[in-house]
C-alpha positions as CSV (number, residue, x, y, z in Angstrom):
1,X,-240.3,-39.2,-83.1
2,X,-238.1,-36.1,-83.6
3,X,-239.9,-33.2,-85.1
4,X,-238.0,-30.5,-86.9
5,X,-239.4,-26.9,-87.2
6,X,-238.7,-23.7,-88.9
7,X,-240.5,-20.4,-88.2
8,X,-240.7,-18.0,-91.2
9,X,-242.9,-15.0,-90.7
10,X,-243.8,-13.0,-93.8
11,X,-243.3,-9.6,-92.4
12,X,-239.7,-8.2,-91.8
13,X,-238.9,-4.5,-91.4
14,X,-235.1,-4.9,-91.3
15,X,-234.8,-7.1,-94.4
16,X,-238.0,-7.3,-96.4
17,X,-238.7,-10.7,-97.8
18,X,-235.5,-12.1,-96.2
19,X,-236.8,-15.7,-95.8
20,X,-237.0,-16.2,-99.6
21,X,-234.2,-13.8,-100.6
22,X,-231.5,-15.6,-102.4
23,X,-228.3,-16.3,-100.5
24,X,-225.5,-17.9,-102.5
25,X,-227.8,-19.4,-105.0
26,X,-230.9,-20.5,-103.1
27,X,-233.6,-19.0,-100.9
28,X,-232.5,-18.2,-97.4
29,X,-235.0,-20.7,-95.9
30,X,-233.4,-23.6,-97.9
31,X,-230.2,-23.5,-95.9
32,X,-232.0,-24.5,-92.8
33,X,-234.9,-26.4,-94.3
34,X,-232.6,-28.7,-96.2
35,X,-230.5,-29.4,-93.1
36,X,-233.6,-30.7,-91.3
37,X,-235.0,-32.7,-94.3
38,X,-231.6,-34.3,-94.8
39,X,-230.9,-35.1,-91.2
40,X,-231.2,-38.8,-90.4
41,X,-232.5,-38.3,-86.9
42,X,-235.2,-35.8,-87.8
43,X,-238.3,-37.7,-89.0
44,X,-240.7,-35.0,-89.9
45,X,-240.4,-31.2,-90.5
46,X,-243.0,-28.4,-90.0
47,X,-242.7,-24.9,-91.3
48,X,-244.8,-22.2,-89.5
49,X,-245.5,-19.3,-91.7
50,X,-248.2,-16.8,-92.6
51,X,-247.0,-16.6,-96.2
52,X,-249.1,-18.8,-98.5
53,X,-246.5,-19.0,-101.2
54,X,-243.7,-19.9,-98.7
55,X,-246.0,-22.5,-97.1
56,X,-246.7,-24.2,-100.4
57,X,-243.0,-24.1,-101.3
58,X,-242.1,-25.8,-98.0
59,X,-244.8,-28.4,-98.3
60,X,-243.6,-29.1,-101.9
61,X,-240.1,-29.8,-100.5
62,X,-241.5,-32.2,-97.9
63,X,-242.7,-30.2,-94.9
64,X,-245.9,-31.3,-93.1
65,X,-249.2,-29.7,-94.1
66,X,-250.0,-28.0,-90.8
67,X,-251.8,-25.0,-92.4
68,X,-250.9,-21.3,-92.2
69,X,-249.8,-19.7,-88.9
70,X,-252.8,-17.9,-87.3
71,X,-252.8,-14.1,-87.6
72,X,-252.2,-13.5,-83.8
73,X,-248.9,-15.4,-84.1
74,X,-247.7,-13.4,-87.2
75,X,-247.3,-10.0,-85.5
76,X,-244.0,-8.2,-84.5
77,X,-244.6,-9.0,-80.9
78,X,-245.7,-12.6,-81.2
79,X,-243.5,-14.8,-79.0
80,X,-241.3,-17.6,-80.5
81,X,-242.6,-19.8,-77.7
82,X,-246.2,-19.5,-78.8
83,X,-245.3,-20.1,-82.4
84,X,-243.4,-23.3,-81.4
85,X,-246.3,-24.6,-79.3
86,X,-248.8,-24.0,-82.1
87,X,-246.6,-25.9,-84.6
88,X,-246.1,-28.7,-82.1
89,X,-249.8,-29.2,-81.4
90,X,-250.7,-29.1,-85.1
91,X,-248.0,-31.6,-86.0
92,X,-248.8,-34.0,-83.2
93,X,-252.4,-34.0,-84.3
94,X,-251.1,-35.5,-87.6
95,X,-248.3,-37.7,-86.3
96,X,-248.8,-38.5,-82.6
97,X,-246.6,-37.4,-79.7
98,X,-243.1,-36.2,-80.4
99,X,-240.0,-37.1,-78.4
100,X,-238.0,-33.9,-79.2
101,X,-238.8,-30.6,-81.0
102,X,-235.9,-29.2,-83.0
103,X,-236.1,-25.6,-84.1
104,X,-233.7,-24.0,-86.6
105,X,-233.8,-20.3,-87.0
106,X,-234.3,-19.5,-90.7
107,X,-232.2,-16.4,-90.4
108,X,-229.1,-18.2,-89.0
109,X,-228.0,-20.3,-92.0
110,X,-224.3,-20.6,-91.0
111,X,-224.8,-23.6,-88.6
112,X,-223.1,-26.8,-89.6
113,X,-225.2,-29.9,-90.0
114,X,-223.2,-31.5,-87.2
115,X,-224.6,-28.8,-84.8
116,X,-228.0,-30.4,-85.1
117,X,-226.6,-33.8,-84.3
118,X,-224.5,-32.5,-81.4
119,X,-227.5,-30.6,-79.9
120,X,-229.7,-33.7,-80.2
121,X,-227.0,-35.8,-78.6
122,X,-226.6,-33.3,-75.7
123,X,-230.4,-33.2,-75.2
124,X,-230.8,-37.0,-75.0
125,X,-227.7,-37.4,-72.8
126,X,-228.6,-34.7,-70.3
127,X,-232.4,-34.7,-70.7
128,X,-233.0,-31.0,-69.9
129,X,-236.1,-29.1,-70.7
130,X,-234.3,-27.4,-73.5
131,X,-230.9,-27.2,-75.3
132,X,-230.2,-23.6,-76.6
133,X,-227.5,-22.6,-79.0
134,X,-225.1,-20.1,-77.4
135,X,-221.7,-18.6,-78.1
136,X,-219.3,-17.0,-75.6
137,X,-220.3,-13.4,-75.3
138,X,-218.0,-10.9,-77.0
139,X,-218.9,-8.2,-74.4
140,X,-219.1,-9.1,-70.7
141,X,-221.3,-7.3,-68.1
142,X,-218.7,-7.9,-65.4
143,X,-216.0,-6.2,-67.5
144,X,-216.9,-4.0,-70.5
145,X,-220.7,-3.6,-70.7
146,X,-221.7,-0.3,-69.1
147,X,-224.7,1.4,-67.6
148,X,-225.4,4.9,-66.4
149,X,-225.8,5.3,-62.6
150,X,-228.3,7.8,-61.0
151,X,-225.8,10.6,-61.4
152,X,-225.3,9.9,-65.2
153,X,-221.8,8.4,-64.9
154,X,-220.8,5.1,-66.6
155,X,-220.4,2.1,-64.4
156,X,-219.8,-1.6,-65.1
157,X,-223.2,-3.3,-65.5
158,X,-222.5,-6.1,-63.0
159,X,-219.8,-5.0,-60.6
160,X,-218.1,-7.6,-58.4
161,X,-216.5,-7.1,-55.0
162,X,-213.1,-7.8,-56.5
163,X,-212.6,-5.5,-59.5
164,X,-212.2,-7.2,-62.9
165,X,-209.3,-5.6,-64.8
166,X,-209.0,-8.2,-67.6
167,X,-211.5,-10.0,-69.7
168,X,-210.1,-13.4,-68.6
169,X,-210.9,-12.6,-65.0
170,X,-214.6,-12.1,-65.7
171,X,-217.2,-14.9,-65.2
172,X,-218.2,-16.8,-68.3
173,X,-221.2,-15.2,-70.0
174,X,-223.0,-16.5,-73.1
175,X,-224.9,-14.8,-75.9
176,X,-228.2,-16.4,-76.8
177,X,-227.6,-17.4,-80.4
178,X,-230.8,-17.8,-82.3
179,X,-229.8,-20.8,-84.3
180,X,-230.5,-24.2,-83.0
181,X,-232.8,-25.4,-80.2
182,X,-233.9,-28.8,-79.0
183,X,-237.0,-28.7,-76.7
184,X,-238.8,-31.3,-74.7
185,X,-242.4,-31.4,-76.1
186,X,-243.8,-31.9,-72.6
187,X,-242.0,-28.7,-71.5
188,X,-243.2,-26.8,-74.6
189,X,-246.8,-27.8,-73.8
190,X,-246.6,-26.9,-70.1
191,X,-244.4,-23.8,-69.8
192,X,-245.2,-20.3,-71.0
193,X,-241.7,-19.1,-71.9
194,X,-238.2,-20.3,-72.6
195,X,-236.5,-20.1,-69.2
196,X,-239.0,-21.6,-66.8
197,X,-237.2,-25.0,-66.7
198,X,-233.7,-26.4,-67.0
199,X,-232.2,-24.8,-70.1
200,X,-228.6,-25.7,-71.0
201,X,-226.2,-24.3,-73.5
202,X,-225.1,-25.9,-76.7
203,X,-222.0,-23.8,-77.4
204,X,-221.2,-22.8,-81.0
205,X,-218.4,-20.6,-82.4
206,X,-219.5,-17.0,-83.0
207,X,-218.9,-17.2,-86.7
208,X,-221.7,-19.8,-87.0
209,X,-224.1,-17.7,-84.9
210,X,-224.7,-14.6,-87.0
211,X,-228.4,-13.8,-87.2
212,X,-229.8,-11.8,-90.1
213,X,-231.7,-8.8,-88.7
214,X,-230.4,-6.1,-91.1
215,X,-229.0,-5.5,-94.5
216,X,-225.5,-5.4,-92.9
217,X,-226.1,-8.8,-91.4
218,X,-227.2,-10.2,-94.8
219,X,-224.0,-9.0,-96.4
220,X,-221.9,-10.4,-93.6
221,X,-223.6,-13.8,-93.7
222,X,-223.2,-13.8,-97.5
223,X,-219.5,-13.1,-97.2
224,X,-219.0,-15.8,-94.6
225,X,-221.1,-18.3,-96.6
226,X,-219.0,-17.8,-99.7
227,X,-215.9,-18.3,-97.6
228,X,-217.3,-21.5,-96.2
229,X,-218.4,-22.8,-99.6
230,X,-215.1,-22.1,-101.2
231,X,-213.1,-23.5,-98.3
């Protein structure tokens, strides 16, 4: 069984109420929730939230009745990993053991449905502990990311013995794109954080990896979504 999951915490300081805020005609959560519900490989979907109205809304659309997220997992510093594990355990109590856990970040609605299929195909082909969506980093610590040294002067964050004078010479670096994940349920039960096992990248273009953390992000995603829908 492939279990889909969306985490949608009620509190947001950057964009209050963002999970249910309308984006191009429907609540933000629907862009991700509908992708899971409509995917032929994803058999069940769970939504982890501390918002009673959002929970009832998700259940009404077809999500599992796993109950509200516990309070200690609804704080600003609660880890994504612990939220995932809580949702997995509650879902497996209803359904039996899962073969894969697919998480879509509610605030990254620009993914294409094929990204879910491609990430799943990569997971079952390579059998890692986790597939994580990434995009090639726009700034590189070997070239144009900087730190202050002990004397207060700027230096390249990760200097190499041979100086890098062009972006193309720098080692490949990825940005963690909070969009699409496929996780081994056994790994999720046993590990305590994301990077303890074999985590491999599923590369996406940066224009599909914009995450909404601010009002500016929301406006940017809305602009890109309109362009996508009209294209």
